[in-house]
PDB file with one MODEL, atoms N, CA, C and O in Angstrom:
MODEL        1
ATOM      1  N   MET A   1       2.351 -51.411 122.939  1.00  0.00           N
ATOM      2  CA  MET A   1       2.000 -52.030 121.489  1.00  0.00           C
ATOM      3  C   MET A   1       2.217 -53.391 121.583  1.00  0.00           C
ATOM      4  O   MET A   1       3.285 -53.836 122.004  1.00  0.00           O
ATOM      5  N   ASP A   2       1.239 -54.137 121.206  1.00  0.00           N
ATOM      6  CA  ASP A   2       1.242 -55.583 120.480  1.00  0.00           C
ATOM      7  C   ASP A   2       2.065 -55.535 119.460  1.00  0.00           C
ATOM      8  O   ASP A   2       1.909 -54.774 118.505  1.00  0.00           O
ATOM      9  N   ARG A   3       3.012 -56.353 119.588  1.00  0.00           N
ATOM     10  CA  ARG A   3       3.853 -57.023 118.409  1.00  0.00           C
ATOM     11  C   ARG A   3       2.868 -58.149 117.155  1.00  0.00           C
ATOM     12  O   ARG A   3       1.923 -58.885 117.439  1.00  0.00           O
ATOM     13  N   PRO A   4       3.385 -57.970 116.031  1.00  0.00           N
ATOM     14  CA  PRO A   4       2.349 -58.394 115.083  1.00  0.00           C
ATOM     15  C   PRO A   4       2.374 -60.145 115.534  1.00  0.00           C
ATOM     16  O   PRO A   4       1.350 -60.811 115.382  1.00  0.00           O
ATOM     17  N   ALA A   5       3.440 -60.666 115.999  1.00  0.00           N
ATOM     18  CA  ALA A   5       3.448 -61.807 116.123  1.00  0.00           C
ATOM     19  C   ALA A   5       2.597 -62.387 117.248  1.00  0.00           C
ATOM     20  O   ALA A   5       2.393 -63.599 117.313  1.00  0.00           O
ATOM     21  N   ASP A   6       2.046 -61.427 118.231  1.00  0.00           N
ATOM     22  CA  ASP A   6       1.540 -61.462 119.401  1.00  0.00           C
ATOM     23  C   ASP A   6       0.305 -61.233 118.992  1.00  0.00           C
ATOM     24  O   ASP A   6      -0.424 -61.662 119.886  1.00  0.00           O
ATOM     25  N   ALA A   7      -0.467 -60.702 117.955  1.00  0.00           N
ATOM     26  CA  ALA A   7      -1.889 -60.299 117.386  1.00  0.00           C
ATOM     27  C   ALA A   7      -2.060 -61.560 116.800  1.00  0.00           C
ATOM     28  O   ALA A   7      -3.241 -61.905 116.853  1.00  0.00           O
ATOM     29  N   HIS A   8      -1.327 -62.375 116.263  1.00  0.00           N
ATOM     30  CA  HIS A   8      -1.768 -63.253 115.609  1.00  0.00           C
ATOM     31  C   HIS A   8      -2.024 -64.752 116.397  1.00  0.00           C
ATOM     32  O   HIS A   8      -2.731 -65.719 116.113  1.00  0.00           O
ATOM     33  N   ARG A   9      -1.257 -64.509 117.327  1.00  0.00           N
ATOM     34  CA  ARG A   9      -1.208 -65.915 118.733  1.00  0.00           C
ATOM     35  C   ARG A   9      -2.758 -65.507 119.109  1.00  0.00           C
ATOM     36  O   ARG A   9      -3.341 -66.500 119.544  1.00  0.00           O
ATOM     37  N   ARG A  10      -3.637 -64.281 119.067  1.00  0.00           N
ATOM     38  CA  ARG A  10      -4.372 -64.071 119.900  1.00  0.00           C
ATOM     39  C   ARG A  10      -5.830 -64.190 118.294  1.00  0.00           C
ATOM     40  O   ARG A  10      -7.061 -64.192 118.294  1.00  0.00           O
ATOM     41  N   GLY A  11      -5.223 -64.236 117.661  1.00  0.00           N
ATOM     42  CA  GLY A  11      -6.332 -63.991 116.388  1.00  0.00           C
ATOM     43  C   GLY A  11      -7.072 -62.984 115.749  1.00  0.00           C
ATOM     44  O   GLY A  11      -8.097 -63.135 115.086  1.00  0.00           O
ATOM     45  N   ASP A  12      -6.221 -61.508 116.107  1.00  0.00           N
ATOM     46  CA  ASP A  12      -6.362 -60.726 115.228  1.00  0.00           C
ATOM     47  C   ASP A  12      -5.899 -60.753 114.061  1.00  0.00           C
ATOM     48  O   ASP A  12      -4.969 -61.400 113.580  1.00  0.00           O
ATOM     49  N   ILE A  13      -6.775 -59.826 113.515  1.00  0.00           N
ATOM     50  CA  ILE A  13      -6.402 -59.424 111.834  1.00  0.00           C
ATOM     51  C   ILE A  13      -4.895 -58.453 111.894  1.00  0.00           C
ATOM     52  O   ILE A  13      -4.614 -57.504 112.625  1.00  0.00           O
ATOM     53  N   VAL A  14      -4.404 -58.868 111.227  1.00  0.00           N
ATOM     54  CA  VAL A  14      -2.943 -57.985 110.939  1.00  0.00           C
ATOM     55  C   VAL A  14      -2.691 -57.657 109.763  1.00  0.00           C
ATOM     56  O   VAL A  14      -2.232 -58.374 108.873  1.00  0.00           O
ATOM     57  N   VAL A  15      -3.071 -56.234 109.706  1.00  0.00           N
ATOM     58  CA  VAL A  15      -3.381 -55.409 108.531  1.00  0.00           C
ATOM     59  C   VAL A  15      -1.558 -54.770 108.151  1.00  0.00           C
ATOM     60  O   VAL A  15      -1.154 -54.351 109.235  1.00  0.00           O
ATOM     61  N   PRO A  16      -0.657 -54.614 107.292  1.00  0.00           N
ATOM     62  CA  PRO A  16       0.415 -54.173 107.163  1.00  0.00           C
ATOM     63  C   PRO A  16       0.034 -52.417 106.921  1.00  0.00           C
ATOM     64  O   PRO A  16      -1.119 -52.092 106.638  1.00  0.00           O
ATOM     65  N   ARG A  17       0.854 -51.643 107.031  1.00  0.00           N
ATOM     66  CA  ARG A  17       0.935 -50.794 107.384  1.00  0.00           C
ATOM     67  C   ARG A  17       1.297 -50.035 105.865  1.00  0.00           C
ATOM     68  O   ARG A  17       0.797 -48.979 105.478  1.00  0.00           O
ATOM     69  N   TRP A  18       1.963 -50.589 105.373  1.00  0.00           N
ATOM     70  CA  TRP A  18       1.997 -50.298 103.424  1.00  0.00           C
ATOM     71  C   TRP A  18       0.733 -50.564 103.007  1.00  0.00           C
ATOM     72  O   TRP A  18       0.290 -49.687 102.265  1.00  0.00           O
ATOM     73  N   PHE A  19      -0.175 -51.684 103.280  1.00  0.00           N
ATOM     74  CA  PHE A  19      -1.367 -51.986 102.954  1.00  0.00           C
ATOM     75  C   PHE A  19      -2.434 -50.865 102.901  1.00  0.00           C
ATOM     76  O   PHE A  19      -3.176 -50.517 101.982  1.00  0.00           O
ATOM     77  N   VAL A  20      -2.256 -50.312 104.423  1.00  0.00           N
ATOM     78  CA  VAL A  20      -3.509 -49.181 104.398  1.00  0.00           C
ATOM     79  C   VAL A  20      -3.087 -47.812 103.782  1.00  0.00           C
ATOM     80  O   VAL A  20      -3.788 -46.916 103.311  1.00  0.00           O
ATOM     81  N   SER A  21      -1.425 -47.936 103.956  1.00  0.00           N
ATOM     82  CA  SER A  21      -1.065 -46.519 102.927  1.00  0.00           C
ATOM     83  C   SER A  21      -1.644 -46.475 101.564  1.00  0.00           C
ATOM     84  O   SER A  21      -2.441 -45.643 101.132  1.00  0.00           O
ATOM     85  N   PHE A  22      -1.108 -47.530 100.926  1.00  0.00           N
ATOM     86  CA  PHE A  22      -1.870 -47.993  99.435  1.00  0.00           C
ATOM     87  C   PHE A  22      -3.297 -47.581  99.312  1.00  0.00           C
ATOM     88  O   PHE A  22      -3.853 -46.793  98.548  1.00  0.00           O
ATOM     89  N   LEU A  23      -3.757 -48.383 100.339  1.00  0.00           N
ATOM     90  CA  LEU A  23      -5.713 -48.565 100.590  1.00  0.00           C
ATOM     91  C   LEU A  23      -5.973 -46.655 100.741  1.00  0.00           C
ATOM     92  O   LEU A  23      -6.828 -46.269  99.943  1.00  0.00           O
ATOM     93  N   SER A  24      -5.576 -45.916 101.314  1.00  0.00           N
ATOM     94  CA  SER A  24      -6.013 -44.593 101.571  1.00  0.00           C
ATOM     95  C   SER A  24      -5.440 -43.786 100.307  1.00  0.00           C
ATOM     96  O   SER A  24      -6.108 -42.834  99.903  1.00  0.00           O
ATOM     97  N   PHE A  25      -4.341 -44.084  99.716  1.00  0.00           N
ATOM     98  CA  PHE A  25      -3.996 -43.227  98.608  1.00  0.00           C
ATOM     99  C   PHE A  25      -5.248 -43.805  97.518  1.00  0.00           C
ATOM    100  O   PHE A  25      -6.098 -43.021  97.095  1.00  0.00           O
ATOM    101  N   THR A  26      -5.239 -45.095  97.175  1.00  0.00           N
ATOM    102  CA  THR A  26      -6.216 -45.601  96.196  1.00  0.00           C
ATOM    103  C   THR A  26      -7.818 -44.705  96.416  1.00  0.00           C
ATOM    104  O   THR A  26      -8.444 -44.097  95.547  1.00  0.00           O
ATOM    105  N   VAL A  27      -8.097 -44.849  97.564  1.00  0.00           N
ATOM    106  CA  VAL A  27      -9.200 -44.132  97.915  1.00  0.00           C
ATOM    107  C   VAL A  27      -8.938 -42.595  97.390  1.00  0.00           C
ATOM    108  O   VAL A  27      -9.218 -42.329  96.221  1.00  0.00           O
ATOM    109  N   SER A  28      -8.577 -41.921  97.972  1.00  0.00           N
ATOM    110  CA  SER A  28      -8.115 -40.844  97.495  1.00  0.00           C
ATOM    111  C   SER A  28      -8.377 -40.384  96.169  1.00  0.00           C
ATOM    112  O   SER A  28      -9.314 -39.659  95.834  1.00  0.00           O
ATOM    113  N   VAL A  29      -7.258 -40.976  95.255  1.00  0.00           N
ATOM    114  CA  VAL A  29      -7.819 -40.813  93.803  1.00  0.00           C
ATOM    115  C   VAL A  29      -8.685 -41.145  93.376  1.00  0.00           C
ATOM    116  O   VAL A  29      -9.110 -40.480  92.431  1.00  0.00           O
ATOM    117  N   VAL A  30      -9.431 -42.318  93.796  1.00  0.00           N
ATOM    118  CA  VAL A  30     -10.471 -42.364  93.279  1.00  0.00           C
ATOM    119  C   VAL A  30     -11.597 -41.347  93.490  1.00  0.00           C
ATOM    120  O   VAL A  30     -12.531 -41.052  92.745  1.00  0.00           O
ATOM    121  N   PHE A  31     -11.311 -40.957  94.526  1.00  0.00           N
ATOM    122  CA  PHE A  31     -12.382 -39.659  95.172  1.00  0.00           C
ATOM    123  C   PHE A  31     -12.213 -38.601  94.357  1.00  0.00           C
ATOM    124  O   PHE A  31     -13.221 -38.012  93.967  1.00  0.00           O
ATOM    125  N   MET A  32     -10.796 -38.121  93.912  1.00  0.00           N
ATOM    126  CA  MET A  32     -10.260 -36.981  92.922  1.00  0.00           C
ATOM    127  C   MET A  32     -10.767 -37.417  91.611  1.00  0.00           C
ATOM    128  O   MET A  32     -11.153 -36.616  90.760  1.00  0.00           O
ATOM    129  N   GLY A  33     -10.763 -38.452  91.485  1.00  0.00           N
ATOM    130  CA  GLY A  33     -11.431 -38.612  90.164  1.00  0.00           C
ATOM    131  C   GLY A  33     -13.010 -38.394  90.193  1.00  0.00           C
ATOM    132  O   GLY A  33     -13.478 -37.575  89.402  1.00  0.00           O
ATOM    133  N   ALA A  34     -13.768 -39.009  90.969  1.00  0.00           N
ATOM    134  CA  ALA A  34     -15.045 -38.919  90.944  1.00  0.00           C
ATOM    135  C   ALA A  34     -15.160 -37.085  90.979  1.00  0.00           C
ATOM    136  O   ALA A  34     -15.596 -36.464  90.010  1.00  0.00           O
ATOM    137  N   VAL A  35     -14.849 -36.636  91.826  1.00  0.00           N
ATOM    138  CA  VAL A  35     -14.969 -35.174  92.032  1.00  0.00           C
ATOM    139  C   VAL A  35     -14.690 -34.460  90.557  1.00  0.00           C
ATOM    140  O   VAL A  35     -15.612 -33.897  89.966  1.00  0.00           O
ATOM    141  N   LEU A  36     -13.365 -34.528  90.015  1.00  0.00           N
ATOM    142  CA  LEU A  36     -13.124 -34.028  88.478  1.00  0.00           C
ATOM    143  C   LEU A  36     -14.129 -34.501  87.748  1.00  0.00           C
ATOM    144  O   LEU A  36     -14.922 -33.665  87.315  1.00  0.00           O
ATOM    145  N   TRP A  37     -14.338 -35.832  87.450  1.00  0.00           N
ATOM    146  CA  TRP A  37     -15.792 -36.332  86.627  1.00  0.00           C
ATOM    147  C   TRP A  37     -17.023 -35.667  86.892  1.00  0.00           C
ATOM    148  O   TRP A  37     -17.597 -35.283  85.873  1.00  0.00           O
ATOM    149  N   ALA A  38     -17.797 -35.331  88.367  1.00  0.00           N
ATOM    150  CA  ALA A  38     -18.605 -34.484  88.460  1.00  0.00           C
ATOM    151  C   ALA A  38     -18.621 -33.244  87.974  1.00  0.00           C
ATOM    152  O   ALA A  38     -19.649 -32.836  87.434  1.00  0.00           O
ATOM    153  N   TRP A  39     -17.413 -32.375  88.085  1.00  0.00           N
ATOM    154  CA  TRP A  39     -17.187 -31.412  87.409  1.00  0.00           C
ATOM    155  C   TRP A  39     -17.220 -31.252  86.068  1.00  0.00           C
ATOM    156  O   TRP A  39     -17.827 -30.386  85.439  1.00  0.00           O
ATOM    157  N   GLN A  40     -16.574 -32.082  85.681  1.00  0.00           N
ATOM    158  CA  GLN A  40     -16.665 -32.354  83.891  1.00  0.00           C
ATOM    159  C   GLN A  40     -18.167 -32.454  83.307  1.00  0.00           C
ATOM    160  O   GLN A  40     -18.380 -31.998  82.184  1.00  0.00           O
ATOM    161  N   ILE A  41     -18.921 -32.879  83.844  1.00  0.00           N
ATOM    162  CA  ILE A  41     -20.271 -33.270  83.485  1.00  0.00           C
ATOM    163  C   ILE A  41     -21.220 -31.998  84.132  1.00  0.00           C
ATOM    164  O   ILE A  41     -22.162 -31.577  83.461  1.00  0.00           O
ATOM    165  N   SER A  42     -21.056 -31.685  84.851  1.00  0.00           N
ATOM    166  CA  SER A  42     -21.587 -30.229  84.898  1.00  0.00           C
ATOM    167  C   SER A  42     -21.090 -28.928  84.217  1.00  0.00           C
ATOM    168  O   SER A  42     -21.718 -27.869  84.228  1.00  0.00           O
ATOM    169  N   THR A  43     -19.719 -29.160  83.539  1.00  0.00           N
ATOM    170  CA  THR A  43     -19.658 -28.418  82.770  1.00  0.00           C
ATOM    171  C   THR A  43     -20.569 -28.707  81.351  1.00  0.00           C
ATOM    172  O   THR A  43     -21.381 -28.022  80.728  1.00  0.00           O
ATOM    173  N   ASP A  44     -20.076 -29.916  81.189  1.00  0.00           N
ATOM    174  CA  ASP A  44     -21.188 -30.155  79.584  1.00  0.00           C
ATOM    175  C   ASP A  44     -22.533 -30.073  80.180  1.00  0.00           C
ATOM    176  O   ASP A  44     -23.133 -29.715  79.166  1.00  0.00           O
ATOM    177  N   VAL A  45     -23.069 -30.115  80.716  1.00  0.00           N
ATOM    178  CA  VAL A  45     -24.791 -30.380  81.309  1.00  0.00           C
ATOM    179  C   VAL A  45     -24.964 -28.618  81.012  1.00  0.00           C
ATOM    180  O   VAL A  45     -25.942 -28.317  80.328  1.00  0.00           O
ATOM    181  N   SER A  46     -24.011 -27.400  81.523  1.00  0.00           N
ATOM    182  CA  SER A  46     -23.745 -26.516  81.488  1.00  0.00           C
ATOM    183  C   SER A  46     -24.209 -25.462  79.618  1.00  0.00           C
ATOM    184  O   SER A  46     -25.034 -24.724  79.079  1.00  0.00           O
ATOM    185  N   ALA A  47     -22.577 -26.387  79.371  1.00  0.00           N
ATOM    186  CA  ALA A  47     -23.021 -26.331  77.661  1.00  0.00           C
ATOM    187  C   ALA A  47     -23.916 -26.443  76.962  1.00  0.00           C
ATOM    188  O   ALA A  47     -24.230 -25.596  76.126  1.00  0.00           O
ATOM    189  N   ILE A  48     -24.574 -27.626  77.177  1.00  0.00           N
ATOM    190  CA  ILE A  48     -25.991 -28.185  76.650  1.00  0.00           C
ATOM    191  C   ILE A  48     -26.952 -27.134  77.160  1.00  0.00           C
ATOM    192  O   ILE A  48     -27.583 -26.385  76.414  1.00  0.00           O
ATOM    193  N   LYS A  49     -27.019 -27.127  78.392  1.00  0.00           N
ATOM    194  CA  LYS A  49     -28.452 -25.547  78.406  1.00  0.00           C
ATOM    195  C   LYS A  49     -27.995 -24.245  78.053  1.00  0.00           C
ATOM    196  O   LYS A  49     -28.794 -23.327  78.238  1.00  0.00           O
ATOM    197  N   VAL A  50     -26.573 -23.903  77.454  1.00  0.00           N
ATOM    198  CA  VAL A  50     -26.563 -22.909  76.324  1.00  0.00           C
ATOM    199  C   VAL A  50     -27.223 -23.014  75.614  1.00  0.00           C
ATOM    200  O   VAL A  50     -28.308 -22.433  75.650  1.00  0.00           O
ATOM    201  N   GLU A  51     -26.813 -23.905  74.528  1.00  0.00           N
ATOM    202  CA  GLU A  51     -26.828 -24.106  73.545  1.00  0.00           C
ATOM    203  C   GLU A  51     -28.643 -24.401  72.939  1.00  0.00           C
ATOM    204  O   GLU A  51     -29.172 -24.110  71.866  1.00  0.00           O
ATOM    205  N   VAL A  52     -29.266 -25.183  74.346  1.00  0.00           N
ATOM    206  CA  VAL A  52     -30.418 -25.190  73.888  1.00  0.00           C
ATOM    207  C   VAL A  52     -31.124 -23.956  74.044  1.00  0.00           C
ATOM    208  O   VAL A  52     -31.969 -23.638  73.207  1.00  0.00           O
ATOM    209  N   ARG A  53     -30.855 -23.194  75.069  1.00  0.00           N
ATOM    210  CA  ARG A  53     -31.378 -21.723  75.212  1.00  0.00           C
ATOM    211  C   ARG A  53     -31.428 -20.934  73.722  1.00  0.00           C
ATOM    212  O   ARG A  53     -32.399 -20.455  73.137  1.00  0.00           O
ATOM    213  N   ALA A  54     -30.078 -20.980  73.354  1.00  0.00           N
ATOM    214  CA  ALA A  54     -29.413 -20.456  71.715  1.00  0.00           C
ATOM    215  C   ALA A  54     -30.701 -20.774  70.650  1.00  0.00           C
ATOM    216  O   ALA A  54     -31.502 -20.018  70.100  1.00  0.00           O
ATOM    217  N   GLN A  55     -30.513 -22.314  70.619  1.00  0.00           N
ATOM    218  CA  GLN A  55     -31.468 -22.804  69.694  1.00  0.00           C
ATOM    219  C   GLN A  55     -33.055 -22.156  69.855  1.00  0.00           C
ATOM    220  O   GLN A  55     -33.681 -21.527  69.002  1.00  0.00           O
ATOM    221  N   THR A  56     -33.466 -22.511  71.186  1.00  0.00           N
ATOM    222  CA  THR A  56     -35.108 -22.040  71.314  1.00  0.00           C
ATOM    223  C   THR A  56     -35.075 -20.517  71.163  1.00  0.00           C
ATOM    224  O   THR A  56     -36.226 -20.097  71.045  1.00  0.00           O
ATOM    225  N   ASP A  57     -34.041 -19.420  71.122  1.00  0.00           N
ATOM    226  CA  ASP A  57     -34.082 -18.218  70.821  1.00  0.00           C
ATOM    227  C   ASP A  57     -34.365 -17.992  69.120  1.00  0.00           C
ATOM    228  O   ASP A  57     -35.020 -17.116  68.554  1.00  0.00           O
ATOM    229  N   LEU A  58     -33.638 -19.085  68.593  1.00  0.00           N
ATOM    230  CA  LEU A  58     -33.445 -18.907  66.928  1.00  0.00           C
ATOM    231  C   LEU A  58     -34.971 -19.200  66.685  1.00  0.00           C
ATOM    232  O   LEU A  58     -35.789 -18.424  66.191  1.00  0.00           O
ATOM    233  N   ARG A  59     -35.163 -20.339  67.084  1.00  0.00           N
ATOM    234  CA  ARG A  59     -36.738 -21.033  66.610  1.00  0.00           C
ATOM    235  C   ARG A  59     -37.262 -19.793  66.801  1.00  0.00           C
ATOM    236  O   ARG A  59     -37.534 -19.003  65.897  1.00  0.00           O
ATOM    237  N   ARG A  60     -37.421 -19.599  68.072  1.00  0.00           N
ATOM    238  CA  ARG A  60     -38.696 -18.189  68.624  1.00  0.00           C
ATOM    239  C   ARG A  60     -38.781 -17.247  67.151  1.00  0.00           C
ATOM    240  O   ARG A  60     -39.783 -17.036  66.468  1.00  0.00           O
ATOM    241  N   ALA A  61     -37.480 -16.808  66.945  1.00  0.00           N
ATOM    242  CA  ALA A  61     -37.404 -15.687  66.379  1.00  0.00           C
ATOM    243  C   ALA A  61     -37.954 -15.872  64.704  1.00  0.00           C
ATOM    244  O   ALA A  61     -38.519 -14.995  64.049  1.00  0.00           O
ATOM    245  N   GLU A  62     -37.603 -17.299  64.229  1.00  0.00           N
ATOM    246  CA  GLU A  62     -38.254 -17.502  63.426  1.00  0.00           C
ATOM    247  C   GLU A  62     -39.746 -17.737  63.097  1.00  0.00           C
ATOM    248  O   GLU A  62     -40.401 -17.463  62.092  1.00  0.00           O
ATOM    249  N   LEU A  63     -40.120 -18.417  64.432  1.00  0.00           N
ATOM    250  CA  LEU A  63     -41.724 -18.593  64.404  1.00  0.00           C
ATOM    251  C   LEU A  63     -42.273 -17.022  64.460  1.00  0.00           C
ATOM    252  O   LEU A  63     -43.352 -16.732  63.943  1.00  0.00           O
ATOM    253  N   ASP A  64     -41.606 -16.229  64.997  1.00  0.00           N
ATOM    254  CA  ASP A  64     -42.040 -14.822  64.978  1.00  0.00           C
ATOM    255  C   ASP A  64     -41.995 -14.121  63.537  1.00  0.00           C
ATOM    256  O   ASP A  64     -42.949 -13.492  63.080  1.00  0.00           O
ATOM    257  N   ASP A  65     -41.019 -14.266  63.009  1.00  0.00           N
ATOM    258  CA  ASP A  65     -40.771 -14.145  61.654  1.00  0.00           C
ATOM    259  C   ASP A  65     -41.891 -14.523  60.625  1.00  0.00           C
ATOM    260  O   ASP A  65     -42.362 -13.621  59.932  1.00  0.00           O
ATOM    261  N   ILE A  66     -42.356 -15.845  60.483  1.00  0.00           N
ATOM    262  CA  ILE A  66     -43.514 -16.437  59.992  1.00  0.00           C
ATOM    263  C   ILE A  66     -44.410 -16.128  60.524  1.00  0.00           C
ATOM    264  O   ILE A  66     -45.213 -16.763  59.842  1.00  0.00           O
ATOM    265  N   ARG A  67     -45.041 -15.604  61.287  1.00  0.00           N
ATOM    266  CA  ARG A  67     -46.180 -15.175  61.767  1.00  0.00           C
ATOM    267  C   ARG A  67     -46.378 -13.896  61.448  1.00  0.00           C
ATOM    268  O   ARG A  67     -47.549 -13.707  61.118  1.00  0.00           O
ATOM    269  N   ARG A  68     -45.661 -12.864  61.407  1.00  0.00           N
ATOM    270  CA  ARG A  68     -45.289 -11.507  60.900  1.00  0.00           C
ATOM    271  C   ARG A  68     -45.583 -11.316  59.275  1.00  0.00           C
ATOM    272  O   ARG A  68     -46.027 -10.333  58.681  1.00  0.00           O
ATOM    273  N   ARG A  69     -45.201 -12.518  58.811  1.00  0.00           N
ATOM    274  CA  ARG A  69     -45.528 -12.620  57.442  1.00  0.00           C
ATOM    275  C   ARG A  69     -46.869 -13.283  56.671  1.00  0.00           C
ATOM    276  O   ARG A  69     -47.392 -12.933  55.614  1.00  0.00           O
ATOM    277  N   LEU A  70     -47.272 -14.491  57.697  1.00  0.00           N
ATOM    278  CA  LEU A  70     -48.793 -14.663  57.691  1.00  0.00           C
ATOM    279  C   LEU A  70     -49.556 -13.443  57.818  1.00  0.00           C
ATOM    280  O   LEU A  70     -50.253 -13.149  56.846  1.00  0.00           O
ATOM    281  N   SER A  71     -49.567 -12.611  58.900  1.00  0.00           N
ATOM    282  CA  SER A  71     -50.251 -11.590  59.095  1.00  0.00           C
ATOM    283  C   SER A  71     -50.025 -10.367  57.945  1.00  0.00           C
ATOM    284  O   SER A  71     -51.009  -9.720  57.586  1.00  0.00           O
ATOM    285  N   ARG A  72     -48.948 -10.136  57.492  1.00  0.00           N
ATOM    286  CA  ARG A  72     -49.024  -9.217  56.304  1.00  0.00           C
ATOM    287  C   ARG A  72     -49.879  -9.589  54.939  1.00  0.00           C
ATOM    288  O   ARG A  72     -50.510  -8.942  54.104  1.00  0.00           O
ATOM    289  N   HIS A  73     -49.472 -11.361  55.223  1.00  0.00           N
ATOM    290  CA  HIS A  73     -50.227 -12.215  53.633  1.00  0.00           C
ATOM    291  C   HIS A  73     -51.830 -12.163  54.374  1.00  0.00           C
ATOM    292  O   HIS A  73     -52.630 -12.246  53.442  1.00  0.00           O
ATOM    293  N   ASP A  74     -52.418 -12.078  55.420  1.00  0.00           N
ATOM    294  CA  ASP A  74     -53.849 -12.072  55.825  1.00  0.00           C
ATOM    295  C   ASP A  74     -54.143 -10.730  55.558  1.00  0.00           C
ATOM    296  O   ASP A  74     -55.102 -10.600  54.797  1.00  0.00           O
ATOM    297  N   LEU A  75     -53.652  -9.747  55.922  1.00  0.00           N
ATOM    298  CA  LEU A  75     -53.603  -8.190  55.758  1.00  0.00           C
ATOM    299  C   LEU A  75     -54.201  -7.607  54.489  1.00  0.00           C
ATOM    300  O   LEU A  75     -55.091  -6.774  54.312  1.00  0.00           O
ATOM    301  N   LEU A  76     -53.190  -8.525  53.401  1.00  0.00           N
ATOM    302  CA  LEU A  76     -53.266  -8.271  51.900  1.00  0.00           C
ATOM    303  C   LEU A  76     -54.285  -8.918  51.423  1.00  0.00           C
ATOM    304  O   LEU A  76     -55.085  -8.433  50.624  1.00  0.00           O
ATOM    305  N   LEU A  77     -54.335 -10.234  51.945  1.00  0.00           N
ATOM    306  CA  LEU A  77     -55.756 -11.025  51.677  1.00  0.00           C
ATOM    307  C   LEU A  77     -57.164  -9.878  51.460  1.00  0.00           C
ATOM    308  O   LEU A  77     -57.821  -9.461  50.506  1.00  0.00           O
ATOM    309  N   GLU A  78     -57.150  -9.734  52.566  1.00  0.00           N
ATOM    310  CA  GLU A  78     -58.310  -8.774  53.219  1.00  0.00           C
ATOM    311  C   GLU A  78     -58.542  -8.171  52.765  1.00  0.00           C
ATOM    312  O   GLU A  78     -59.730  -8.108  52.452  1.00  0.00           O
ATOM    313  N   ARG A  79     -57.228  -6.759  52.125  1.00  0.00           N
ATOM    314  CA  ARG A  79     -57.580  -5.605  51.501  1.00  0.00           C
ATOM    315  C   ARG A  79     -57.781  -6.356  50.140  1.00  0.00           C
ATOM    316  O   ARG A  79     -58.647  -5.741  49.517  1.00  0.00           O
ATOM    317  N   LEU A  80     -57.462  -7.125  49.631  1.00  0.00           N
ATOM    318  CA  LEU A  80     -57.640  -7.653  48.263  1.00  0.00           C
ATOM    319  C   LEU A  80     -59.239  -8.260  47.603  1.00  0.00           C
ATOM    320  O   LEU A  80     -59.626  -8.426  46.447  1.00  0.00           O
ATOM    321  N   LEU A  81     -59.807  -8.448  48.761  1.00  0.00           N
ATOM    322  CA  LEU A  81     -61.092  -9.025  48.543  1.00  0.00           C
ATOM    323  C   LEU A  81     -62.360  -7.781  49.101  1.00  0.00           C
ATOM    324  O   LEU A  81     -63.581  -7.701  48.968  1.00  0.00           O
ATOM    325  N   GLU A  82     -61.718  -7.265  49.505  1.00  0.00           N
ATOM    326  CA  GLU A  82     -62.518  -5.891  50.225  1.00  0.00           C
ATOM    327  C   GLU A  82     -63.098  -4.979  48.717  1.00  0.00           C
ATOM    328  O   GLU A  82     -64.168  -4.384  48.591  1.00  0.00           O
ATOM    329  N   ARG A  83     -61.930  -5.137  47.656  1.00  0.00           N
ATOM    330  CA  ARG A  83     -62.268  -4.396  46.538  1.00  0.00           C
ATOM    331  C   ARG A  83     -63.571  -4.869  45.662  1.00  0.00           C
ATOM    332  O   ARG A  83     -63.731  -6.026  45.275  1.00  0.00           O
ATOM    333  N   PRO A  84     -64.379  -3.901  45.439  1.00  0.00           N
ATOM    334  CA  PRO A  84     -65.396  -4.409  44.456  1.00  0.00           C
ATOM    335  C   PRO A  84     -65.135  -4.672  43.148  1.00  0.00           C
ATOM    336  O   PRO A  84     -66.030  -5.087  42.411  1.00  0.00           O
TER     337      PRO A  84
ENDMDL
END
């Protein structure tokens, strides 16, 4: 294996081992942070979907109740108008 001094004389770039280790560690930490961030975003999106579904079901129930009441009012109005 070449010594660093020989590599410098040939014009090669010499990267210290500590820098390679540090760079590897930094890349690993950034990658793990990105994975955890994506996991958290996924969890948040799932929670939002559940809430939207619950709100949609609540609105649907409210609309069904309004339709039922309107139908009842229509029926009562028709009965009232049928009387002589």
